[in-house]
N, C-alpha and C positions, 0 to 999 in steps of 0.2 A: 502495501501498500505507498503511494507516495505518501512524502510529507505535507503538503497541501494537503489533501482529504485529510488526513491526520488531525494536522491543525484544522481545518472545516469543520468534523467531527465534535474536536474539545471545544471549540467554541458554541456548538449547538447544544452541548450538556452542559458548559455551562451557563446559558442562556436559561435551558430546561429547568436545573436544580435551583439557578436564585429564582427565576419566576413562580417557579411549584410554590419554595418557601414564603416568597413574599404575597403570593396571592391566598395561599392558605393563611399568614396573617392579618390578610384584608379581610378575609372573610368571616375572622373571630372578630372582629371590629361591627362589620357586618349582620352578621347572626346577632351579636349583641343588641345591637340596635334597633333593631329587628323587634325584638322579644320587649325592649323596652318601649315600643311603640317609638322609638326618637325618628325621626324623617331623615331618606334615605336617599339623598338626591341623585348622588352616579355611584355607582360601581364598575370602576374601568379597570380592564387589563393589559400592563403596561402604562407608560406613562405619555402623558402627550406630546406632542400635536394627536390630535384625536386623528383615524384614522375611517374609523368606518362606527354606526349604531347600531348593536345589534340584536337591543329590544328597546322600544320606547313605552310601553303600554304601563298604564298604573304609576307610582308616583316615583321612580326612579330608572333611572335611564341607564342602560349598561352597554360600556363602551368598549370597543378595538382600539388601541393606540400603538401609535408608530413605532417607540424605546422600549424591545421586548424586555425590559428588566422589573418583571416584577409588576405591581398595581396598585391602587388606591379606592378609599372608600370618601363619598364627599358629602358629609353632614350637615343639616341645616344647621345653620348656628355655631360651628365648631369654633368658626374664626374666633370668637370670642365676644365679638355684639349681639348684642340683648333681642337675638328675634323677635318679632309681633306672633308667632307660630308655636302654639303651647307644645307642639312636639318635638322643638328647636333642643338641639344636644343643650344650647345655654340656660334653658331654662329648665333640665332635668334636675329633677334633685342631684344631691353631691356622690352619692353611693352611687347612682345609677352611672352619672359620667366617669366617674373610677373605675366601676364595672365593664364600661365599654374599652375602655382605653386598653385596660388588663385583658382583654377577651384577647386581642392580637398575638400577646406573649403565650397566653396561655396554650394557645393551638398553634404555636411552634412548639412547646414542647408534648404535645399530643400527638404532633406528626412525628419527631424522633421517638415517641414511645413505639407510635406502630408500626412506623421505619423498622426500629431493633427485633420490638416482637415478632414481627414480620419475617423474618432473615432466620429469628432462634426457631422459630415455629418450618419452614420451609425447608432449610437446612443452615446452619452455617458453615461457610468453607473451614475444610482444616487445612494447616499449612504443614509443610515440611524445608526442609534447608538440603541448598545445594552445597556443595563442598569446591572450597576453593585452592584448598592445599590439603596433603596428609602426612602427618609428622612421621620420620623413619622410625622403625623401631616402636610405633604404637599398636593398639589393636586395629587399628583400620586397615595398617598397611599390610597387617599378619594376615586378615581377612581376604585382602584384595582389593580393598577400595580405592577410588579413583579417583582425582580431580575431575570435577563435572556431573558425577554422582548425584543422583537427587535423594534422602534420605524420607521417605515416606511416611513410615510407623513401626512402630516401636514393639514385637508381639501380638503384633494386629491389629493394635491401637495408635487410633490415628488420634491427630489432634487439632483442639476449634482455635479457629485462628484468631477470635474475637475476646475467647476467656480462656481460663484454668491453665491448668500444670500446657506446658511445650515438650515438642520430642526432646529438649538439650533436656528438661527437666526431667523428664523419663531416664532419660540418659544416666545421669547421676544419680538418681532414686536407684539404677539395678548395678551400681559402683561394686566391682567385683561379682559381677555373674554372665551368665551366656543369655545372649538376647538374639530374638531374631528378628532382623531390619529389612522391611520389604526397602528394595530401591529402586530408580530409573536411571539408566544407563542409555541413555545417546535413544527415549524411545520404546526402549526393552524395559520390561518390570523383570522383575529377580529379588529371591528373598537368599541371606547372607547371615549368619551366623558368627556372633563375634565376643569372645570373649572381654568383658571392659575390666580395666583397669581396677585397682581395691582402691579405697576411701582415704588410703593413705598413701597411696602415690598419684593422688589426684591433686595439683597445685593451679596454682592462676593460668598458668601458662602451659598447662599439659590437663585436658581433661580426660573424662571417662573413655572418650573413644579415640580421640588424636587427631580430629581434623580441625582445621581453622580457616579462616576467609568464609564464614557460611554466609548464605544469604536468601532468606525466605523465600518460600516460591510456595504457591496454591497447590495443592491438590485435586485431584478428578473426583475426590469423595468428600461431601455434604455431612454434617452431621447434626439431625434433626434433633427437635425437643418435645414433648408433649406442651399441651394448653398453659397450666399452670407454670411452669417453666419458664417456658416462652414469653411470659407475663412479665415471673421477677427479671427476665434478663433485661427485657423491655425496662423494667422501672429503674432497674441498677445500670443501666447502660447510658440512660440519658441521665441523671444523677450521676455517673459520672464524668458522661462529657460537658455537663454544666457545671462540675467542680473544677475540671480541665480550664474548661473558657474562665472562670472567674480567676483561677491562678494565672492565665494567663495576661488578663486585663490588669493584674497588680503588679506581673514583671514588668509592661509595656509602661506602666504609670512610673515605678522605679529605673526604666533604663530610660523615658524621655527626661527625666529630673537630674539622674544622673552620668548619662554619656548619651546628650541630646545628637550626639554625629554620627551614631555608631547604629547601624541597620535594627529597625525596632523588631520585639517576636508579632507581630503580625503582619499581613498583608494585604493588599489592596485587592479592586477585580481582578487585573492583571495574576498579582501572584495566585488568588484562589483559582484561577480559569489554568494556570499552569498544575496546581496541585492539581485538579480534577483531572486533567489530562495525563499526568504521569500516574494517579492511583488507577485509571483506566485501563491504561495502555499495559500499564504493567502488571498488574494485579488483576484486573477484571471487573464487572457488572456489578457481583455482589457486595466487593470492596467500596466501589465509587455508590451505591445505593446507603452503605454504612457511611459515607462521608457526606451525604447531602443529610444524614441524621444528626451527622454532628455539627452541619451548619445553619440547618432550623433551630439547632439548640443557642448556637450561637448567636444568631438574627434575635435568639428570644433575650436572650442574657443583654446583648447591647440594649435592646430596646428598653428596657426595665434601668436603665441608667436616668438619672435623675439630670441631664442634660437637653434640656430644650435644641429642638422641636422635637426629640426623640418620646416617646410615650412615656415614660418614666419623669421627664423632665414637664411634657404636659398637667400629666398629674400632680407633680411639684406646683406647678403655677396654678392649677386649681384647689388645689388644698390651702396655697396662701392666699387666694382672693379669699374663698372661706372664710379666714380666718382676720384677713384686713379689711377685708369689701373693698370699699370705693378707693382706696390708700393705694392702689395699687391699679391702673388706667389702662384701659383697652387698647391706647398708644404705648405704655409700657411694657403690658402684655405681650404686642406686636413684636415691638424692639427687639425684646430677649429670643423670639421666637427668629428673627431674621438673623440675630449677631449668633445664636447657637448652630442658625444654616451653617454662614458663613463659618462658623469655627472647625465643623464635621465637615467641611469641603475641604478648606485648607489639610486639613489631617491626612483625609483622601489622596491628594495629588502629593503631600508628603510621604506617606506610607508608599502608594505608586513610584513611587519616583526613586525607593530602592528596589522595588519590585524592577522597574530599568536595569537597575544598575548591576543589578544579580542576573538577569536574564542577559544583557546582551555586554555587559563587564564585567563580568567574572565576579564573585564573591566577593565582598567588599574584606 
């Protein structure tokens, strides 16, 4: 496959995944607003300029827009003005407005959970390792293993790529015993018996098997789970992804404060598109779907931050207005949103600059 076709498929995947996570987010706002009987003026797929009106019956216009990077929901009175319509967002009770804003984030976490649970139920991919080098005099050398062999299973057990012990963990746990390794050598499956080093012989540089330069490689075997286990794994993986993202945000803030000229531990749209491409072309569709679940959780975490014009920032402003009333003017509120947008856009440009350096100028 040519590089141009790969790049086109990667770009398409980026827009599909980004679009799905953003549209699901906006769908949360839409459903919550409709349930609360707040008037929804427009539900747009993509961002303006408008390409066409999909449906214009009832009080909501459904539109398709030219920029394929998500979607939006426009509510009556959402810009902070005191609309005359009693069903406007600005006239809704405080709790209702907060719930409508929080619904988008909630949908992103639910999407992450649904993706992770579905993968677990249908079948997690199993992960083997491709051997780059064989240590002389090692059990691997004695068993005739060769560089380029892919280790698939230990004693018939395959290893979940997304959770649980790894193949290397199983080798260490079997130190001093004879194990049967399923391997792939140039497309030919075979089984090799190996007597592993004992625990006393294992060092940081000499493992139980005696192989190095290992690269993870998905196998053709999937590991399915029952419904209760899949649900539990869906929750666990959503929580783990959320913790990872929150930790990453902490590292990002620390890095900006202490090392503002160094590459940040974050990616802009270009970096995300490249990561999606790398995962798809090296690990396959299931891992790409898993990455989509992580990105959905990422969108949820980012949107709950108390920064205008993100949902968390809007919730903060609404809460402050409920406390201080008219002392926060509509003009000040709108200015806050504009400044927040400028800040976020500038940050996006800054991060994308480092993405470009990584891609075209080498890793800084």
